[in-house]
C-alpha positions in Angstrom: 18.5 1.8 -4.2 15.6 1.2 -1.5 14.2 -2.4 -0.6 10.8 -2.7 0.4 9.0 -5.8 2.5 5.4 -5.8 2.8 4.1 -7.7 5.9 0.2 -7.9 6.7 -1.8 -9.7 4.3 -3.9 -12.4 4.7 -7.6 -13.7 4.8 -10.8 -11.4 6.3 -14.6 -11.8 6.0 -16.1 -9.0 4.4 -16.5 -5.7 6.5 -13.5 -6.7 8.1 -10.0 -4.8 8.9 -6.4 -5.2 7.9 -3.5 -3.1 7.9 -0.4 -3.7 5.8 3.1 -2.3 6.4 6.0 -1.7 4.3 9.3 -1.3 5.8 12.1 0.0 3.5 15.8 -0.3 3.7 17.9 2.6 3.9 16.8 6.4 4.1 13.1 7.6 3.1 13.5 11.3 2.1 10.6 13.9 2.3 11.1 14.0 -1.7 10.1 10.5 -2.1 6.7 9.0 -2.8 5.9 6.0 -1.2 2.2 4.3 -1.3 0.3 0.8 -2.5 -1.1 -0.4 -6.0 -2.9 -3.5 -5.8 -3.1 -6.3 -8.6 -6.1 -8.6 -9.0 -6.2 -11.7 -10.8 -6.7 -10.8 -15.1 -6.7 -6.8 -14.4 -4.0 -4.5 -14.1 -2.4 -3.2 -11.2 -4.0 -0.1 -10.0 -3.5 2.7 -7.5 -4.7 2.3 -3.8 -3.2 5.0 -2.2 0.3 7.0 -2.4 2.1 9.7 -0.4 3.6 12.3 -2.1 6.6 15.0 -1.6 4.8 17.2 1.2 2.6 15.0 2.7 -0.2 15.1 -0.5 -2.2 12.0 -0.5 -4.2 10.2 -3.4 -6.6 7.6 -3.2 -8.0 5.4 -5.8 -11.4 6.0 -6.4 -12.4 2.3 -5.1 -11.4 3.0 -2.1 -11.9 6.3 -0.6 -13.4 6.5 3.0 -12.2 2.9 3.8 -8.4 2.8 3.5 -6.2 5.4 5.1 -1.9 5.6 4.4 0.1 6.9 6.5 3.9 7.1 6.8 6.4 6.8 9.9 9.3 8.6 9.1 11.3 7.6 12.0 11.0 3.8 10.9 10.7 4.0 7.0 7.6 2.8 7.4 4.1 3.5 5.4 1.2 1.6 6.8 -2.4 1.2 5.1 -5.4 0.6 7.3 -7.9 -0.8 5.2 -11.8 -0.9 6.9 -15.2 -2.1 5.7 -13.2 -4.5 3.0 -15.4 -6.0 0.6 -14.8 -8.9 -2.0 -13.5 -6.8 -5.0 -10.8 -5.3 -2.9 -8.8 -9.0 -2.9 -5.6 -8.7 -4.8 -1.7 -8.9 -4.5 -0.9 -5.3 -2.8 2.4 -4.4 -3.6 4.3 -1.4 -1.7 5.9 1.2 -4.4 8.8 4.2 -3.8 10.0 6.4 -6.1 13.0 8.8 -5.6 13.3 11.2 -8.9 13.9 9.0 -12.0 14.5 5.8 -9.4 12.1 3.2 -8.2 11.1 0.2 -6.8 8.2 -2.7 -5.8 8.1 -4.8 -2.9 7.7 -8.7 -3.5 3.6 -8.4 -2.5 1.1 -9.2 0.0 -1.9 -11.4 -0.7 -5.3 -9.9 0.7 -8.4 -12.1 0.5 -11.5 -11.0 1.5 -14.5 -13.7 1.5 -16.6 -15.4 3.8 
């Protein structure tokens, strides 16, 4: 099973940017799904962005046009570039991996958007 380690979270002012990284142990294959979810206090975990097999990318409606997901297969790493951050983006961001019926979650990284 793949282990995931996130980094890059922190405190940023509204309108600012952050880039999250998720490094996966083991080899990531093109059939794997990788991406990001987030969970704000007292809310359900929600999709932020995922890269599906074949390179298809899906974004949550609230982040479209502001966030960009990318993948470096050579480094087994997926990134989330977050621009024009808003206070409502404040959440714990979790990296996600799935291959057929097996999946893993990272430990999460806190992103706080506040002035």
